[in-house]
C-alpha positions in Angstrom: 0.1 0.1 -0.1 1.1 3.6 -0.6 2.5 5.4 2.4 0.1 8.1 3.8 1.6 11.7 4.0 1.9 13.4 7.2 0.6 16.8 6.2 1.8 20.1 7.6 0.0 23.3 7.3 2.2 23.8 4.3 1.6 20.6 2.6 -2.0 20.0 3.3 -4.8 20.4 1.0 -6.2 23.9 1.1 -9.4 23.1 3.1 -7.2 21.1 5.6 -4.9 24.0 6.5 -7.3 25.6 8.9 -8.1 22.3 10.4 -4.6 21.6 11.1 -4.1 25.0 12.5 -7.1 24.3 15.0 -5.4 21.0 15.9 -2.1 23.0 16.5 -4.0 25.3 18.8 -5.8 22.5 20.6 -3.0 20.1 21.4 0.1 22.3 21.1 1.2 20.4 18.0 -0.4 18.5 15.0 -1.1 14.9 16.1 0.1 12.5 13.4 -3.6 11.2 13.2 -4.6 14.6 12.1 -1.5 15.0 9.8 -2.8 11.8 8.0 -6.6 12.7 8.2 -5.7 16.1 6.4 -5.4 14.4 3.1 -9.4 14.4 3.2 -10.5 17.7 4.8 -14.0 16.3 5.1 -12.7 13.4 7.2 -10.5 15.6 9.6 -13.3 18.1 9.9 -15.8 15.3 10.8 -13.2 13.8 13.4 -12.7 17.1 14.9 -16.3 17.8 15.2 -17.1 14.2 16.8 -14.2 14.6 19.2 -15.4 18.0 20.5 -18.9 16.6 20.7 -17.9 13.5 22.7 -15.8 15.8 25.0 -19.0 17.6 25.7 -21.0 14.5 26.0 -23.1 13.2 29.1 -19.9 11.3 30.6 -17.4 12.3 33.0 -13.6 11.9 32.4 -13.4 8.4 33.7 -16.4 7.2 31.8 -15.1 8.9 28.6 -11.9 6.9 29.1 -13.8 3.7 29.6 -15.6 4.2 26.4 -12.8 5.3 24.2 -10.2 2.7 25.6 -12.8 -0.2 25.5 -13.2 0.7 21.7 -9.4 1.2 21.1 -8.3 -1.8 22.7 -11.1 -4.0 20.9 -10.0 -2.4 17.7 -6.4 -3.1 18.5 -5.4 0.3 17.6 -1.6 0.8 18.0 -1.9 4.6 18.0 -5.1 5.4 19.8 -4.4 3.2 22.8 -1.4 4.9 24.0 -2.7 8.3 22.7 -5.8 7.9 24.9 -3.7 6.9 27.8 -1.8 10.2 27.5 -5.2 12.0 27.2 -6.6 10.2 30.4 -3.4 11.2 32.1 -4.2 14.8 31.2 -7.9 14.6 32.1 -6.7 13.4 35.6 -8.3 9.8 35.1 -6.8 7.2 37.6 -3.9 5.4 36.1 -5.1 2.1 37.4 -8.4 2.3 35.5 -6.5 3.1 32.4 -4.3 0.3 32.9 -7.1 -2.2 33.6 -8.8 -0.9 30.3 -5.5 -1.7 28.4 -5.2 -5.1 30.1 -8.8 -6.0 29.7 -8.8 -6.6 33.5 -11.7 -6.1 35.9 -12.2 -2.3 36.5 -12.8 -2.5 40.3 -16.0 -0.2 39.7 -19.2 -2.0 39.1 -20.8 0.9 37.3 -17.7 1.5 35.1 -17.7 -2.2 34.4 -21.1 -2.2 33.1 -20.2 1.0 30.9 -17.4 -1.1 29.5 -19.3 -4.3 28.9 -22.1 -2.3 27.2 -19.7 -0.5 25.0 -18.0 -3.8 23.9 -21.4 -5.4 23.1 -22.4 -2.6 20.9 -19.1 -2.8 19.1 -19.0 -6.5 18.7 -22.8 -6.8 17.9 -22.6 -3.8 15.5 -25.0 -1.6 17.3 -27.3 -4.6 18.8 -27.7 -4.6 22.5 -29.3 -7.6 24.3 -32.3 -6.8 26.4 -30.3 -8.2 29.4 -27.2 -5.9 28.8 -29.7 -3.0 28.3 -31.4 -3.7 31.5 -28.0 -3.8 33.3 -26.9 -0.6 31.7 -29.9 1.3 32.9 -30.1 -0.5 36.3 -26.4 0.8 36.9 -27.8 4.4 36.4 -27.0 5.3 32.9 -29.6 6.9 30.7 -30.7 6.8 27.0 -28.5 9.8 26.6 -25.5 7.8 27.8 -26.4 5.0 25.5 -26.4 7.2 22.6 -23.2 9.0 23.5 -21.5 5.6 23.2 -22.6 5.6 19.4 -21.1 9.1 19.2 -17.7 7.9 20.7 -17.9 4.7 18.4 -18.3 6.9 15.4 -15.2 8.9 16.3 -13.2 5.9 17.1 -14.0 4.2 14.0 -12.8 7.0 12.0 -9.4 7.2 14.0 -8.9 3.5 14.6 -9.5 2.5 10.8 -7.4 5.4 9.6 -4.5 4.3 11.8 -4.9 0.6 10.6 -4.8 1.8 7.0 -1.9 4.4 7.4 0.1 2.6 10.1 0.1 6.1 11.7 3.4 6.7 13.4 3.2 7.4 17.2 3.8 10.9 18.3 6.6 11.4 20.7 4.3 12.7 23.2 2.5 9.3 23.1 5.7 6.8 23.1 5.9 6.8 26.9 2.3 5.3 26.8 3.0 2.6 24.1 
């Protein structure tokens, strides 16, 4: 397969230039994922919109990490697992929680475990959720909005995880300690 370009604001297609500038402002540098996505301004724009939307979702930081990392680990994304480990650290999410997600080990919190199990069932069953898992999810105190916000995160993660599989996106230096 042809190698993907890691675009800079100078090399990117015209419509991606302001999007890369937005990434630069948000992250202090342009993540390699964004540099690859810049080849398609529409993809990068969609990804940025979904990322911002999920950041503003109904979940707290620990719950966001559970959803993101559950999907990243299930998709075996060599880039997003360490990237979201760094993001979890910056969001002050407990390191043990993130490590348990990476190791597919019990989370030690029943409600977060239900969130992980529900997320994984949605991923594995392509959007289908058993009546039993649905009842367990709602009994744990989650809402319909939370359930739909899992779909929001999944949409974002399909974009990033699949791009990283296709492009074999190199890990940014900032994420290497979390590899």
